VOVEX-699012 format. One record per residue (C-alpha): residue number from 1; chain; x negated, y negated, z. Coordinates in steps of 0.02 Angstrom, whole numbers, plus 32768, in hexadecimal, padded with zeros to 4 digits. Example, Ala and Ser with C-alpha at 12.3 -4.5 7.8 and 13.67 -1.06 7.14 Angstrom:
% residues 2
+-----+-----+------+------+------+
: seq : mol :    x :    y :    z :
+-----+-----+------+------+------+
:   1 :   A : 7D99 : 80E1 : 8186 :
:   2 :   A : 7D54 : 8035 : 8165 :
+-----+-----+------+------+------+
***
This chain:
% residues 92
+-----+-----+------+------+------+
: seq : mol :    x :    y :    z :
+-----+-----+------+------+------+
:   1 :   A : 7C52 : 8A92 : 6892 :
:   2 :   A : 7CCF : 8ABB : 6945 :
:   3 :   A : 7CC6 : 8A3B : 69C3 :
:   4 :   A : 7C97 : 8A52 : 6A84 :
:   5 :   A : 7D20 : 8A9C : 6AE3 :
:   6 :   A : 7D42 : 8A79 : 6B9B :
:   7 :   A : 7C9B : 8A77 : 6BF0 :
:   8 :   A : 7C4C : 8AD1 : 6B5B :
:   9 :   A : 7BE0 : 8A9D : 6AC7 :
:  10 :   A : 7C1B : 8AB5 : 6A14 :
:  11 :   A : 7BD2 : 8B12 : 697E :
:  12 :   A : 7B99 : 8AE9 : 68C9 :
:  13 :   A : 7B5E : 8B52 : 683E :
:  14 :   A : 7ACE : 8B2F : 67E3 :
:  15 :   A : 7AA1 : 8B6C : 6723 :
:  16 :   A : 79E4 : 8B95 : 6720 :
:  17 :   A : 798C : 8B84 : 6694 :
:  18 :   A : 7984 : 8C3A : 665F :
:  19 :   A : 7A4A : 8C33 : 6652 :
:  20 :   A : 7A63 : 8C7A : 6703 :
:  21 :   A : 7ADD : 8C28 : 677F :
:  22 :   A : 7AC6 : 8C2D : 6834 :
:  23 :   A : 7B25 : 8BF2 : 68CA :
:  24 :   A : 7ADA : 8B6F : 6951 :
:  25 :   A : 7B26 : 8B3E : 69F1 :
:  26 :   A : 7B0F : 8A89 : 6A2D :
:  27 :   A : 7B37 : 8A27 : 6ACB :
:  28 :   A : 7BC1 : 89D7 : 6AE3 :
:  29 :   A : 7B69 : 893C : 6B0A :
:  30 :   A : 7B24 : 893F : 6A5A :
:  31 :   A : 7BD7 : 8942 : 6A01 :
:  32 :   A : 7BD0 : 8899 : 69BF :
:  33 :   A : 7B22 : 8897 : 6975 :
:  34 :   A : 7B3E : 894B : 6927 :
:  35 :   A : 7BE9 : 8918 : 68EA :
:  36 :   A : 7BAB : 8884 : 6899 :
:  37 :   A : 7B20 : 88D4 : 6847 :
:  38 :   A : 7B9C : 8960 : 67FD :
:  39 :   A : 7C0F : 88D3 : 67B5 :
:  40 :   A : 7B79 : 886E : 675A :
:  41 :   A : 7B95 : 8899 : 66A5 :
:  42 :   A : 7ADD : 8876 : 667C :
:  43 :   A : 7AA0 : 88EB : 66FB :
:  44 :   A : 7A21 : 896A : 66A7 :
:  45 :   A : 79D8 : 89C2 : 6738 :
:  46 :   A : 79EB : 89DF : 67E3 :
:  47 :   A : 794D : 8A01 : 6854 :
:  48 :   A : 7970 : 8A72 : 68E7 :
:  49 :   A : 78F4 : 8AAF : 6971 :
:  50 :   A : 7920 : 8B1C : 69EB :
:  51 :   A : 7922 : 8BE3 : 6A13 :
:  52 :   A : 7956 : 8C59 : 699B :
:  53 :   A : 7993 : 8D1A : 6986 :
:  54 :   A : 7931 : 8D6F : 68FE :
:  55 :   A : 7948 : 8E13 : 68A3 :
:  56 :   A : 78B5 : 8E9C : 68B3 :
:  57 :   A : 786E : 8E62 : 6802 :
:  58 :   A : 7867 : 8DA7 : 6849 :
:  59 :   A : 7907 : 8D5D : 67F6 :
:  60 :   A : 7962 : 8CDA : 685D :
:  61 :   A : 7A05 : 8D14 : 6898 :
:  62 :   A : 7A49 : 8C8B : 6902 :
:  63 :   A : 7A1A : 8BEF : 6969 :
:  64 :   A : 7A38 : 8C29 : 6A28 :
:  65 :   A : 7A09 : 8B77 : 6A6E :
:  66 :   A : 79D4 : 8AE3 : 6A22 :
:  67 :   A : 794F : 8A67 : 6A66 :
:  68 :   A : 7956 : 89E0 : 69E3 :
:  69 :   A : 79CD : 89AA : 6950 :
:  70 :   A : 799F : 8926 : 68C4 :
:  71 :   A : 79CC : 88FB : 681E :
:  72 :   A : 7973 : 88D7 : 6777 :
:  73 :   A : 79C2 : 886E : 66F5 :
:  74 :   A : 79BD : 88A0 : 6644 :
:  75 :   A : 792A : 882E : 660D :
:  76 :   A : 78C2 : 8853 : 66AB :
:  77 :   A : 78D8 : 8905 : 66DD :
:  78 :   A : 7828 : 8942 : 66C5 :
:  79 :   A : 77CE : 88B5 : 6728 :
:  80 :   A : 7853 : 88CB : 67B8 :
:  81 :   A : 782B : 897D : 67C5 :
:  82 :   A : 7769 : 8959 : 67C0 :
:  83 :   A : 777D : 88D6 : 6853 :
:  84 :   A : 77E4 : 8954 : 68A7 :
:  85 :   A : 777C : 89E5 : 68AC :
:  86 :   A : 76EB : 896D : 68DE :
:  87 :   A : 774D : 8929 : 6968 :
:  88 :   A : 7780 : 89C7 : 69A3 :
:  89 :   A : 76CA : 8A07 : 699A :
:  90 :   A : 7693 : 8980 : 6A18 :
:  91 :   A : 770A : 89B5 : 6A95 :
:  92 :   A : 76CB : 8A55 : 6AA9 :
+-----+-----+------+------+------+
***
């Protein structure tokens, strides 16, 4: 995780389920929320929605812009993900 610079947001890396690591930017105003999530020892899963860049074969290469950031804890990550997907689908 890299904190925001002057007037800019920061970046963080995510380890995907397939073992790849990608970089994502985040807005400076989200620094406290994002930083706290990555300091939690029992974090299981970050749920990130946004605009990504993909390789020609469909692999996510990086996140260009995040629209939402949430966390799911060890004992509840599957239901948190399902809720997130359901809520996001209702906003479309």
